[in-house]
LOVO-111885 format. One line per field, with one value per atom (N, C-alpha, C): residue number from 0; x, y, z. Coordinates in Angstrom, 1 decimal, always signed. Atoms other than C-alpha are relative to their C-alpha. Last residue first. Example, Ala and Ser with C-alpha at 12.3 -4.5 7.8 and 13.67 -1.06 7.14 Angstrom:
BEGIN
i	(1,1,1,0,0,0)
u	(-0.9,+13.7,-0.8,+0.9,+12.3,+0.9)
v	(-1.1,-1.1,+1.1,-1.2,-4.5,+1.2)
w	(+0.0,+7.1,+0.8,+0.0,+7.8,+0.0)
This chain:
BEGIN
i	(261,261,261,260,260,260,259,259,259,258,258,258,257,257,257,256,256,256,255,255,255,254,254,254,253,253,253,252,252,252,251,251,251,250,250,250,249,249,249,248,248,248,247,247,247,246,246,246,245,245,245,244,244,244,243,243,243,242,242,242,241,241,241,240,240,240,239,239,239,238,238,238,237,237,237,236,236,236,235,235,235,234,234,234,233,233,233,232,232,232,231,231,231,230,230,230,229,229,229,228,228,228,227,227,227,226,226,226,225,225,225,224,224,224,223,223,223,222,222,222,221,221,221,220,220,220,219,219,219,218,218,218,217,217,217,216,216,216,215,215,215,214,214,214,213,213,213,212,212,212,211,211,211,210,210,210,209,209,209,208,208,208,207,207,207,206,206,206,205,205,205,204,204,204,203,203,203,202,202,202,201,201,201,200,200,200,199,199,199,198,198,198,197,197,197,196,196,196,195,195,195,194,194,194,193,193,193,192,192,192,191,191,191,190,190,190,189,189,189,188,188,188,187,187,187,186,186,186,185,185,185,184,184,184,183,183,183,182,182,182,181,181,181,180,180,180,179,179,179,178,178,178,177,177,177,176,176,176,175,175,175,174,174,174,173,173,173,172,172,172,171,171,171,170,170,170,169,169,169,168,168,168,167,167,167,166,166,166,165,165,165,164,164,164,163,163,163,162,162,162,161,161,161,160,160,160,159,159,159,158,158,158,157,157,157,156,156,156,155,155,155,154,154,154,153,153,153,152,152,152,151,151,151,150,150,150,149,149,149,148,148,148,147,147,147,146,146,146,145,145,145,144,144,144,143,143,143,142,142,142,141,141,141,140,140,140,139,139,139,138,138,138,137,137,137,136,136,136,135,135,135,134,134,134,133,133,133,132,132,132,131,131,131,130,130,130,129,129,129,128,128,128,127,127,127,126,126,126,125,125,125,124,124,124,123,123,123,122,122,122,121,121,121,120,120,120,119,119,119,118,118,118,117,117,117,116,116,116,115,115,115,114,114,114,113,113,113,112,112,112,111,111,111,110,110,110,109,109,109,108,108,108,107,107,107,106,106,106,105,105,105,104,104,104,103,103,103,102,102,102,101,101,101,100,100,100,99,99,99,98,98,98,97,97,97,96,96,96,95,95,95,94,94,94,93,93,93,92,92,92,91,91,91,90,90,90,89,89,89,88,88,88,87,87,87,86,86,86,85,85,85,84,84,84,83,83,83,82,82,82,81,81,81,80,80,80,79,79,79,78,78,78,77,77,77,76,76,76,75,75,75,74,74,74,73,73,73,72,72,72,71,71,71,70,70,70,69,69,69,68,68,68,67,67,67,66,66,66,65,65,65,64,64,64,63,63,63,62,62,62,61,61,61,60,60,60,59,59,59,58,58,58,57,57,57,56,56,56,55,55,55,54,54,54,53,53,53,52,52,52,51,51,51,50,50,50,49,49,49,48,48,48,47,47,47,46,46,46,45,45,45,44,44,44,43,43,43,42,42,42,41,41,41,40,40,40,39,39,39,38,38,38,37,37,37,36,36,36,35,35,35,34,34,34,33,33,33,32,32,32,31,31,31,30,30,30,29,29,29,28,28,28,27,27,27,26,26,26,25,25,25,24,24,24,23,23,23,22,22,22,21,21,21,20,20,20,19,19,19,18,18,18,17,17,17,16,16,16,15,15,15,14,14,14,13,13,13,12,12,12,11,11,11,10,10,10,9,9,9,8,8,8,7,7,7,6,6,6,5,5,5,4,4,4,3,3,3,2,2,2,1,1,1,0,0,0)
u	(+1.2,-14.5,-0.6,+0.8,-10.9,-1.2,+1.0,-9.1,-0.9,+1.3,-5.9,-0.9,+0.5,-2.7,-1.5,+1.3,-0.4,-0.5,+0.8,+2.5,-1.4,+1.5,+4.8,-0.7,+0.7,+8.4,-1.5,-0.2,+10.3,-0.7,-1.4,+10.7,+0.2,-0.7,+7.0,+1.5,-1.4,+4.8,+0.6,-1.1,+1.1,+1.3,-0.9,-1.9,+1.0,-1.1,-4.0,+0.8,+0.2,-7.4,+1.1,-1.2,-7.5,-0.2,-0.2,-10.6,+1.3,-0.9,-11.2,-0.1,+0.3,-13.5,+0.8,-1.2,-11.5,-0.4,-0.5,-14.2,+1.0,+0.9,-16.4,+0.5,+1.1,-14.4,-0.8,+0.8,-11.9,-1.2,+0.5,-10.5,-0.9,+1.1,-10.3,-0.6,+1.2,-8.3,-1.2,+0.6,-6.0,-1.2,+0.8,-5.5,-0.6,+1.2,-4.5,-0.9,+0.9,-2.0,-1.4,+0.5,-0.5,-0.9,+1.1,-0.3,-0.6,+1.3,+1.9,-1.2,+0.5,+4.6,-1.3,+1.1,+5.2,-0.7,+1.0,+7.4,-1.2,+0.7,+9.3,-1.1,+1.4,+10.1,-0.8,+0.4,+13.8,-1.5,-1.2,+15.1,-0.1,-0.2,+11.5,+1.2,+1.0,+10.9,+0.0,-0.5,+14.2,-1.0,-1.2,+13.4,+0.6,+0.3,+9.9,+1.2,-1.0,+10.9,-0.2,-1.1,+7.7,+1.0,+0.0,+5.5,+1.2,+1.0,+5.0,+0.0,-0.2,+8.0,-1.0,-1.4,+8.4,+0.3,-0.4,+4.7,+1.5,-1.2,+3.7,+0.6,-0.8,+1.4,+1.2,-0.6,+0.1,+0.9,-1.1,-0.4,+0.7,-1.2,-2.3,+1.1,-0.8,-4.5,+1.2,-0.9,-5.8,+1.0,+0.0,-8.7,+0.9,+0.6,-9.0,+0.0,+1.3,-8.4,-0.7,+1.0,-5.7,-1.4,+0.2,-3.7,-1.0,+0.8,-4.2,-0.3,+1.4,-3.1,-0.9,+0.7,-0.1,-1.4,+0.3,+1.0,-0.8,+1.1,+0.7,-0.4,+1.2,+2.8,-1.2,+0.5,+5.4,-1.3,+0.6,+5.6,-0.5,+1.3,+5.9,-0.6,+0.9,+8.7,-1.4,+0.3,+10.5,-1.0,+0.9,+10.3,-0.4,-0.7,+11.9,-1.0,-0.7,+9.5,+0.8,+0.3,+8.6,+0.8,-0.7,+9.2,-0.4,+0.9,+6.6,+0.6,+0.7,+9.0,-0.9,+1.4,+11.1,-0.6,+1.1,+14.7,-1.3,-0.3,+17.5,-1.0,+0.8,+15.7,+0.4,-1.0,+17.0,-0.7,+0.3,+15.3,+1.1,+0.8,+15.7,-0.2,-1.0,+18.4,-0.6,-0.5,+15.8,+1.2,-1.5,+14.0,+0.6,-0.9,+10.5,+1.4,-1.3,+7.5,+1.0,+0.3,+4.0,+1.3,-0.3,+5.2,-0.1,-1.2,+4.3,+0.4,-0.7,+1.6,+1.4,-1.4,-1.0,+0.7,-0.8,-3.9,+1.3,-1.2,-6.7,+0.8,-0.5,-9.5,+1.4,-1.4,-11.1,+0.4,-0.4,-14.8,+1.5,-0.1,-15.7,+0.4,+1.4,-16.8,-0.1,+0.7,-13.3,-1.4,-0.2,-11.8,-0.7,+1.2,-13.3,+0.1,+1.1,-10.6,-1.2,+0.3,-7.6,-1.3,+0.4,-7.4,-0.5,+1.3,-7.5,-0.4,+1.1,-4.7,-1.4,+0.1,-2.5,-1.1,+0.8,-3.2,-0.2,+1.3,-2.0,-0.9,+0.6,+1.1,-1.5,+0.2,+1.9,-0.6,+1.2,+1.2,-0.2,+1.3,+3.4,-1.1,+0.6,+6.5,-1.5,+0.4,+7.9,-0.6,-0.6,+7.8,-0.3,-1.0,+6.8,+0.7,+0.0,+5.3,+1.0,-1.1,+4.8,-0.3,-0.3,+1.6,+1.2,-0.8,+1.0,+0.3,-0.9,-1.9,+0.8,-0.8,-3.7,+0.8,-1.1,-6.5,+0.6,+0.5,-8.4,+1.1,+1.0,-7.9,-0.6,-0.7,-4.7,-1.0,+0.4,-6.5,+0.6,-0.9,-4.5,-0.4,+0.8,-6.3,+0.8,+1.3,-5.2,-0.9,+0.7,-2.1,-1.5,+0.0,-0.6,-0.9,+1.1,-1.7,-0.1,+1.3,+0.4,-1.1,+0.0,+3.6,-1.3,+0.5,+2.6,+0.1,+1.4,+2.6,-0.4,+1.0,+5.5,-1.4,+0.4,+7.4,-1.0,-1.1,+7.4,-0.5,+0.4,+4.7,+1.2,+1.0,+6.1,-0.2,-0.2,+7.8,-1.2,-0.9,+8.4,+0.0,+0.6,+5.3,+1.0,-1.2,+6.5,-0.5,+0.3,+3.8,+1.3,-0.9,+4.4,-0.4,-0.2,+1.7,+0.8,-1.4,+2.4,+0.2,-0.9,-0.7,+1.4,-0.4,-3.0,+1.0,-1.3,-3.6,+0.4,+0.2,-7.3,+1.2,+1.0,-7.0,-0.2,-0.6,-3.8,-1.0,-1.0,-5.2,+0.6,+0.7,-8.3,+1.0,+0.6,-6.2,-0.7,-1.2,-4.1,-0.5,-0.4,-7.4,+1.2,+1.0,-8.7,+0.4,-0.2,-5.4,-1.1,+1.2,-5.5,+0.1,-0.4,-3.2,-1.3,+0.2,-4.4,+0.5,+1.3,-2.8,-0.2,+0.3,+0.0,-1.4,+1.3,+1.4,-0.4,+0.7,+4.4,-1.3,+1.4,+6.9,-0.5,+0.8,+10.2,-1.5,-0.1,+12.5,-0.8,+0.7,+11.3,+0.1,+1.5,+12.2,-0.7,+0.5,+15.8,-1.5,-0.1,+16.6,-0.7,+1.0,+16.9,+0.2,-0.4,+20.0,-1.0,-1.1,+18.5,+0.3,-0.7,+15.5,+1.1,-0.8,+13.5,+0.6,-0.6,+12.1,+1.0,-1.3,+10.1,+0.4,-0.1,+7.3,+1.4,-0.4,+7.3,+0.0,-1.4,+5.3,+0.4,-0.5,+1.6,+1.5,-0.3,+0.7,+0.7,+0.4,-0.9,+0.2,+1.5,-0.9,-0.5,+0.5,+2.7,-1.5,-0.7,+3.3,-0.6,+0.8,+2.2,+0.7,-0.1,+4.4,-0.9,+0.8,+4.2,-0.1,+1.3,+7.0,-0.8,+0.6,+9.0,+0.4,-0.4,+9.7,-0.8,-0.1,+9.7,+0.5,+0.0,+8.6,-0.1,-1.2,+9.4,+0.0,-1.2,+7.0,+1.2,-1.0,+4.2,+1.1,-1.1,+1.1,+1.0,-1.0,-1.2,+1.0,-1.1,-4.3,+0.9,-0.8,-6.6,+1.1,-1.5,-9.4,+0.7,-0.1,-13.2,+1.5,-0.2,-13.0,+0.0,-0.8,-14.6,+0.2,+0.7,-16.0,+1.0,+0.0,-13.6,-1.0,+1.0,-14.3,-0.2,+1.3,-12.4,-1.2,+0.5,-9.5,-1.4,+0.4,-9.1,-0.6,+1.3,-9.2,-0.5,+1.1,-6.6,-1.3,+0.3,-4.3,-1.2,+0.6,-4.5,-0.4,+1.4,-3.9,-0.7,+0.8,-0.9,-1.4,+0.2,+0.5,-0.9,+0.9,+0.0,-0.3,+1.4,+1.3,-0.9,+0.5,+4.5,-1.4,-0.3,+6.1,-0.5,+0.7,+4.5,+0.2,+1.4,+5.8,-0.8,+0.3,+9.3,-1.4,+0.3,+9.3,-0.4,-1.1,+9.2,-0.4,-1.0,+6.4,+1.0,+0.0,+3.4,+1.1,-1.4,+2.2,+0.3,-0.4,-1.2,+1.5,-1.4,-3.0,+0.5,-0.8,-6.4,+1.4,-1.4,-9.2,+0.9,-0.8,-12.7,+1.3,-1.0,-14.6,+0.6,-0.6,-17.9,+1.0,-0.6,-18.8,+0.8,+0.8,-19.4,+0.8,-0.7,-18.2,-0.9,+0.7,-19.8,+0.8,+0.3,-17.4,-0.7,-0.7,-17.7,-0.4)
v	(+0.4,+56.8,-1.2,-1.1,+57.1,-0.5,+0.4,+54.5,+1.2,-0.6,+55.4,-0.6,+0.3,+53.8,+0.6,-0.6,+54.8,-0.2,+0.8,+52.4,+0.5,-0.1,+55.0,-0.9,-0.5,+53.8,+0.0,-1.4,+53.5,+0.6,-0.3,+49.7,+1.5,+1.3,+49.4,+0.3,-0.1,+52.2,-1.4,+0.6,+52.7,+0.0,-1.0,+53.2,-0.7,+0.5,+51.2,+1.1,+1.4,+51.9,-0.7,+0.7,+55.6,-1.4,+0.5,+57.0,-0.7,+1.2,+59.2,-0.5,+0.7,+61.8,-1.3,+0.4,+63.3,-0.5,-0.7,+63.7,-0.7,+0.1,+61.8,+0.7,+1.1,+60.8,-0.1,-0.1,+63.5,-0.9,-1.4,+64.2,+0.1,-0.4,+60.5,+1.3,+0.9,+59.5,+0.5,-0.4,+62.5,-0.8,-1.3,+61.7,+0.5,+0.3,+58.1,+1.2,+0.7,+59.2,-0.3,-1.1,+61.7,-0.6,-0.7,+58.9,+1.1,+0.7,+56.9,+0.7,-0.4,+59.7,-0.8,-0.9,+59.1,+0.3,+0.7,+56.1,+0.8,+1.0,+57.7,-0.8,-0.1,+60.9,-1.2,+0.0,+60.5,-0.3,-0.4,+61.4,+0.0,+0.5,+61.0,+0.5,+1.0,+61.3,-0.6,+1.1,+63.2,-1.2,+0.6,+65.5,-1.1,+0.6,+66.2,-0.7,+1.0,+66.8,-0.7,+0.0,+68.8,-1.2,+1.0,+69.0,+0.0,-0.2,+72.2,-1.0,-1.3,+72.7,+0.2,-0.3,+69.2,+1.3,+0.5,+68.4,+0.4,-0.9,+70.7,-0.5,-0.2,+68.1,+0.8,+1.3,+67.2,+0.1,+0.2,+70.8,-1.3,-0.9,+71.5,-0.2,+0.6,+68.4,+0.9,-1.0,+69.6,-0.5,+0.0,+67.3,+1.1,-1.3,+68.3,+0.1,-0.2,+64.7,+1.2,+0.7,+64.4,+0.0,-0.6,+67.2,-0.7,-1.2,+66.0,+0.6,+0.4,+62.4,+1.3,+0.6,+63.7,-0.4,-1.1,+66.1,-0.6,-0.8,+63.3,+1.1,+0.9,+60.9,+0.9,+0.0,+63.7,-0.8,-1.3,+64.3,+0.0,-0.2,+60.6,+1.4,+0.9,+60.1,+0.2,-0.6,+63.2,-0.9,-1.1,+61.9,+0.6,-1.3,+58.6,+1.2,-0.5,+55.8,+1.2,-1.4,+54.1,+0.5,-0.9,+50.3,+1.5,-1.0,+48.3,+1.0,-0.6,+46.2,+1.2,+0.5,+45.6,+0.7,-0.6,+46.8,-0.7,+0.4,+44.6,+0.5,+1.3,+44.9,-0.5,+0.7,+48.6,-1.3,+1.4,+50.7,-0.8,+0.2,+54.4,-1.5,-0.1,+54.7,-0.2,+1.3,+53.2,+0.2,-0.3,+56.5,-1.2,+1.1,+55.9,+0.5,-0.5,+57.6,-1.1,-1.4,+57.2,+0.6,+0.0,+54.2,+1.4,-0.7,+53.3,-0.2,+0.8,+51.4,+0.7,-0.5,+53.4,-0.6,+0.0,+51.1,+0.7,-0.7,+51.5,+0.1,-0.5,+48.9,+0.6,+0.1,+48.6,+0.6,+1.1,+47.8,-0.1,+1.2,+50.0,-1.2,+0.3,+52.9,-1.2,+0.4,+53.1,-0.5,+1.4,+53.1,-0.5,+0.8,+56.5,-1.5,+0.1,+58.0,-0.8,+1.4,+57.2,-0.2,+0.6,+60.7,-1.5,-0.6,+62.3,-0.7,+0.6,+59.9,+0.5,+1.4,+61.0,-0.7,-0.1,+64.6,-1.4,-0.3,+63.9,+0.0,+1.3,+62.2,+0.2,+0.8,+65.4,-1.4,-0.5,+67.6,-0.9,+0.2,+65.6,+0.4,-1.3,+65.3,-0.1,-0.2,+61.9,+1.4,-1.2,+61.0,+0.0,-0.6,+58.2,+1.2,-1.4,+56.2,+0.6,-0.7,+52.7,+1.5,-1.2,+50.8,+0.7,-1.1,+47.3,+1.1,-0.7,+45.1,+1.0,-1.1,+42.5,+0.6,-0.5,+40.1,+1.3,-1.3,+38.8,+0.5,+0.3,+35.1,+1.3,-0.3,+35.4,-0.3,+1.0,+33.6,+0.3,+1.2,+35.7,-1.1,+0.8,+39.0,-1.3,-0.6,+41.3,-0.9,+0.0,+39.4,+0.4,+1.3,+38.3,+0.0,+0.8,+41.6,-1.4,-0.2,+43.5,-0.8,+0.2,+41.8,+0.3,+1.4,+41.5,-0.2,+0.5,+45.2,-1.3,-1.0,+46.9,-0.4,+0.3,+43.6,+1.0,-0.1,+43.9,-0.1,-0.9,+42.5,+0.1,+0.5,+41.0,+1.0,-0.5,+42.7,-0.6,+0.9,+40.8,+0.4,+1.3,+42.2,-1.0,+0.8,+45.8,-1.4,+1.3,+47.9,-0.9,+1.1,+51.6,-1.3,+1.1,+54.2,-1.1,+0.0,+57.2,-1.2,+0.9,+56.4,-0.1,-0.4,+57.9,-0.9,-0.8,+58.0,+0.4,-1.1,+56.8,+1.0,-0.9,+54.5,+1.3,-0.5,+52.9,+1.0,-1.0,+52.5,+0.6,-1.2,+50.8,+1.1,-0.8,+48.5,+1.2,-0.6,+47.4,+0.8,-1.2,+46.9,+0.7,-1.1,+44.6,+1.3,-0.6,+42.6,+1.1,-0.9,+42.0,+0.7,-1.3,+39.1,+0.7,-0.1,+36.4,+1.4,-0.7,+36.4,+0.0,+0.3,+33.9,+0.5,-0.7,+35.3,-0.1,+0.0,+33.2,+0.8,-0.4,+33.7,+0.0,+1.2,+31.7,+0.3,+0.1,+34.7,-1.2,-1.2,+35.6,+0.0,+0.3,+32.0,+1.2,+0.6,+32.6,-0.1,+1.5,+34.9,-0.5,+0.7,+38.6,-1.5,+0.1,+40.5,-0.6,+0.8,+41.6,-0.1,-0.2,+43.2,-0.9,-1.2,+43.5,+0.4,-0.1,+40.0,+1.1,-0.7,+40.6,+0.1,-1.2,+38.0,+0.6,+0.1,+35.6,+1.3,+0.1,+36.2,-0.1,-0.1,+35.6,-0.2,+1.3,+36.1,+0.3,+1.0,+39.0,-1.4,+0.1,+41.8,-1.1,+1.0,+42.1,-0.2,+1.3,+45.4,-1.1,+1.0,+48.8,-1.3,+1.4,+51.7,-0.9,+0.8,+55.5,-1.4,-0.5,+56.9,-1.0,-0.9,+56.9,-0.5,+0.3,+54.3,+1.0,-1.3,+54.5,-0.3,+0.0,+51.2,+1.4,+0.7,+50.5,-0.1,-0.8,+53.0,-0.5,+0.3,+50.9,+1.0,-1.0,+51.9,-0.1,-0.3,+48.8,+1.0,-0.8,+48.5,+0.5,-0.8,+45.7,+0.7,+0.1,+43.9,+1.0,+0.8,+43.2,-0.2,-0.7,+44.3,-0.9,+0.8,+42.5,+0.8,+0.8,+45.0,-0.7,-0.5,+45.9,-0.8,-1.0,+45.2,+0.6,+0.7,+41.9,+1.0,+0.5,+43.8,-0.7,-1.0,+45.9,-0.6,-0.6,+43.0,+1.1,+1.0,+41.2,+0.6,+0.1,+44.2,-0.9,-1.3,+44.8,+0.0,+0.0,+41.1,+1.3,+0.9,+41.1,+0.0,-0.6,+44.1,-0.9,-1.2,+42.7,+0.6,+0.5,+39.2,+1.2,-0.9,+40.5,-0.2,+0.6,+37.6,+0.9,+1.2,+38.4,-0.6,-0.3,+41.9,-1.2,+0.6,+40.4,+0.4,+1.4,+41.2,-0.6,+0.7,+44.9,-1.4,+0.8,+47.2,-0.6,+1.4,+48.2,-0.9,+0.2,+51.4,-1.5,+0.9,+51.7,+0.0,-0.2,+54.3,-0.8,+0.2,+53.1,+0.6,-0.2,+54.0,+0.0,-1.1,+52.8,+0.1,+0.5,+50.7,+1.2,-1.2,+51.3,-0.5,-0.9,+48.4,+1.1,-1.2,+45.8,+0.9,-0.9,+42.2,+1.2,-0.3,+40.7,+0.9,-1.4,+39.3,+0.2,-0.6,+35.5,+1.5)
w	(+0.7,+73.4,+0.5,+0.5,+74.4,-0.6,+1.0,+76.5,-0.3,+0.1,+78.4,-1.1,+1.3,+79.7,-0.1,+0.1,+82.6,-1.5,+0.9,+82.7,-0.3,-0.1,+84.2,-1.1,+1.2,+84.3,+0.2,+0.2,+87.6,-1.2,-0.1,+87.5,-0.3,+0.1,+86.6,-0.2,+0.5,+87.7,+0.0,-0.8,+88.4,-0.8,-0.6,+86.1,+0.8,-0.8,+83.7,+0.6,-0.1,+82.1,+0.8,-0.3,+82.7,+0.2,-1.3,+81.1,+0.1,-0.2,+78.2,+1.4,-1.3,+76.7,+0.1,-0.8,+73.8,+1.4,-1.2,+71.2,+0.8,-1.2,+68.8,+1.2,+0.0,+65.8,+1.3,+1.2,+64.8,+0.0,+0.2,+68.3,-1.3,-0.9,+69.1,-0.3,+0.3,+66.0,+0.9,+1.3,+66.4,-0.3,-0.2,+70.1,-1.3,-0.8,+69.3,+0.2,+0.9,+66.7,+0.6,+0.9,+69.1,-1.0,-0.6,+71.8,-1.0,+0.4,+69.5,+0.5,+1.3,+70.0,-0.4,-0.3,+73.7,-1.3,-0.8,+73.2,+0.4,+0.8,+70.2,+0.8,-0.2,+72.1,-0.6,+1.4,+72.8,+0.1,+0.6,+76.3,-1.5,+1.4,+77.3,-0.6,+0.2,+81.0,-1.3,-0.8,+81.4,-0.2,+0.7,+78.5,+0.8,+1.3,+79.7,-0.6,+0.3,+83.3,-1.3,-0.9,+84.0,-0.3,-1.0,+80.9,+0.9,-1.1,+79.1,+1.1,-0.7,+76.8,+1.2,-0.2,+75.5,+0.7,-1.3,+76.0,+0.3,-0.4,+73.2,+1.3,+1.2,+71.6,+0.2,+0.3,+75.1,-1.3,-1.0,+76.0,-0.3,+0.3,+72.8,+1.0,+1.1,+73.3,-0.3,+0.4,+76.7,-1.1,+1.5,+77.1,-0.6,+0.4,+80.9,-1.6,-0.7,+82.0,-0.4,+0.8,+79.3,+0.7,+1.3,+80.8,-0.8,-0.1,+84.4,-1.4,-0.4,+83.7,+0.0,+1.2,+81.7,+0.4,+1.0,+84.5,-1.2,-0.5,+87.1,-1.0,+0.0,+85.0,+0.5,+1.4,+84.4,-0.1,+0.3,+88.2,-1.5,-0.7,+89.0,-0.4,+0.7,+86.4,+0.6,+1.3,+87.7,-0.7,-0.1,+91.3,-1.4,-0.2,+90.5,+0.0,+1.2,+90.9,+0.3,+0.3,+94.2,-1.2,-0.9,+93.9,-0.4,-0.5,+92.0,+1.0,+1.1,+90.0,+0.4,+0.2,+93.1,-1.2,-0.8,+92.6,-0.2,-1.4,+91.2,+1.0,-0.3,+87.8,+1.4,-0.8,+87.6,+0.5,-0.1,+85.0,+0.7,-1.3,+85.7,+0.2,-1.1,+83.0,+1.4,-0.5,+80.7,+1.0,-0.2,+80.5,+0.6,+0.6,+79.1,+0.1,-0.2,+80.7,-0.4,-0.5,+79.4,+0.5,-1.5,+77.4,+0.5,-0.4,+73.8,+1.4,-1.0,+71.9,+0.3,-0.1,+70.1,+1.1,-1.2,+69.4,-0.2,+0.2,+66.8,+1.3,-1.3,+67.2,-0.3,-0.2,+63.7,+1.4,-0.8,+63.5,+0.3,+0.8,+60.6,+0.8,+0.2,+62.8,-1.0,-1.2,+64.2,-0.2,-0.2,+60.7,+1.3,+0.5,+60.1,+0.2,-0.9,+62.5,-0.6,-0.3,+60.3,+0.8,+1.3,+58.8,+0.3,+0.4,+62.3,-1.3,-0.8,+63.4,-0.4,+0.5,+60.5,+0.8,+1.3,+61.5,-0.6,-0.4,+65.1,-1.2,-0.4,+63.7,+0.4,+1.2,+61.7,+0.4,+0.8,+64.7,-1.2,-0.6,+67.1,-0.9,-0.2,+64.8,+0.5,-1.4,+65.4,+0.2,-0.6,+61.7,+1.5,+1.0,+59.4,+0.5,-0.1,+62.3,-0.9,-0.5,+61.1,+0.3,+0.8,+60.9,+0.5,-0.7,+62.2,-1.0,+0.9,+61.0,+0.8,-0.5,+63.1,-1.2,+1.0,+62.2,+0.5,+0.6,+65.3,-0.9,+1.1,+66.3,-0.7,+1.3,+68.4,-1.2,+1.0,+71.2,-1.3,+0.1,+73.7,-1.0,+0.9,+72.9,-0.2,+0.1,+75.8,-0.9,-1.3,+77.1,-0.2,-0.6,+73.8,+1.3,+0.6,+72.3,+0.6,-0.6,+74.8,-0.6,-1.4,+73.7,+0.7,-0.5,+70.1,+1.5,+0.5,+69.1,+0.7,-0.5,+71.0,-0.4,-1.4,+70.5,+0.6,-0.9,+66.7,+1.5,-1.1,+64.4,+0.9,-1.0,+61.2,+1.1,-1.4,+58.3,+0.9,-0.7,+55.0,+1.5,-0.2,+53.2,+0.7,-0.3,+53.7,+0.3,-0.6,+52.1,+0.1,+0.5,+51.4,+0.8,-1.0,+51.8,-0.6,-0.6,+49.5,+0.9,+0.7,+47.4,+0.6,+1.4,+49.9,-0.6,+0.0,+53.6,-1.4,-0.9,+53.6,-0.1,+0.6,+50.6,+0.8,+1.2,+51.8,-0.6,-0.4,+55.3,-1.2,-0.5,+53.8,+0.5,+1.1,+51.7,+0.5,+0.7,+54.7,-1.2,-0.8,+56.6,-0.7,+0.2,+53.9,+0.7,+1.3,+53.9,-0.3,+0.2,+57.6,-1.3,+0.7,+58.5,-0.3,+1.4,+61.0,-0.6,+0.4,+64.4,-1.5,+1.4,+65.0,-0.4,+0.1,+68.2,-1.4,+1.3,+69.2,+0.1,+0.0,+72.0,-1.4,+0.4,+71.5,+0.1,+1.5,+71.5,-0.5,+0.6,+75.0,-1.5,+0.0,+76.2,-0.6,+1.3,+75.1,+0.0,+0.1,+78.0,-1.2,-0.8,+77.2,-0.1,-1.4,+76.0,+1.0,-0.2,+72.7,+1.5,-1.3,+71.3,+0.2,+0.1,+68.1,+1.3,-1.3,+68.0,+0.1,+0.0,+64.9,+1.4,-0.9,+64.7,-0.1,-1.4,+61.8,+0.7,-0.1,+58.6,+1.5,-1.4,+57.9,-0.1,-0.6,+54.2,+1.4,+0.9,+52.4,+0.5,+0.0,+55.0,-1.0,+0.8,+56.1,+0.1,-0.1,+57.8,-0.9,-0.8,+56.9,-0.2,+0.5,+55.9,+0.9,-0.8,+56.2,-0.6,-0.2,+54.0,+1.0,+1.0,+56.1,-1.4,+1.4,+58.8,-0.9,+0.7,+62.6,-1.4,+1.5,+64.1,-0.5,+0.5,+67.8,-1.5,-0.1,+69.3,-0.7,-1.1,+68.0,+0.0,+0.3,+66.0,+1.2,-1.1,+66.0,-0.5,+0.6,+63.8,+1.1,-0.9,+65.0,-0.8,+0.2,+63.2,+0.9,+1.3,+63.4,-0.3,+1.2,+67.1,-1.3,+0.9,+70.0,-1.3,+1.0,+72.4,-0.9,+1.4,+75.2,-0.9,+0.1,+78.9,-1.4,-0.3,+79.0,-0.2,+1.3,+77.3,+0.2,+1.0,+80.4,-1.3,-0.5,+82.9,-1.0,+0.3,+80.7,+0.5,+1.5,+80.6,-0.3,+0.4,+84.4,-1.5,-0.5,+85.1,-0.4,+0.9,+82.8,+0.5,+1.3,+84.7,-0.9,-0.2,+88.2,-1.4,-0.3,+87.4,+0.1,-1.1,+85.8,+0.2,-1.3,+83.9,+1.2,-0.2,+80.6,+1.4,-0.4,+80.8,+0.3,-1.3,+80.6,+0.5,+0.0,+76.8,+1.4,+0.7,+77.5,+0.0,-0.8,+78.6,-0.9,+0.4,+76.4,+0.7,-0.3,+77.8,-0.1,-1.1,+76.2,+0.1,-0.1,+74.1,+1.2,-1.2,+73.0,-0.2,+0.4,+70.6,+1.2,-0.6,+71.2,-0.6,-0.9,+68.6,+0.7,-0.6,+66.8,+1.0,+1.0,+64.5,+0.7,+0.3,+67.2,-1.0,+1.0,+67.6,-0.2,+1.2,+70.7,-0.9,+0.2,+73.3,-1.3,+1.0,+73.8,-0.2)
């Protein structure tokens, strides 16, 4: 059993879609990653699939059903369960850190950007989980939210930004092999992102729309890149931006590059 520690890393992961569970390579990568992580006291998920202002946290008093926020998939994906405990203490801590503006939605369960990777990384579903909305897609505002959340790391909270390093669904073609060569623009953006984070260039990442090659093709809308801003803010305020690539490669043309900070 992994030992619980107070100090936790902070993650940005590319979370995939419901069929992630059928991809042997990706699930193995996530499990290998999680095997190296210390056991957290609880988990705070920031998913690309929840934009809500003011900043809102999910159900924290009683467990509610998962949010199957997708359509057009086989029935088996609507039958996945992840009955993690709720995290009332973490909800209180987030409210204290962010302030009275935090809203609580006691009817909202975890969406697929949260539970799909958690099923693979923490399959026992025995760690309390709370999801937090993104109240904006503005890079600097999300970065500052992350900076405020940074003290949670030393209280045993694993903070996870869950998005996708490139996310243009026009590239997605399930008739092709999942590991087929990606579009050039996806590969170029992935390479740029890897280099920018390797040199700790926060300014470049925050200004990716003007600095990254093919930014608007890699992210026609920025919600899947935005959770990284929260992750970077946490890391920047709590020990620095040293990082390692935990997962790389492509899935149906999309970069699944994922990073661990601290």
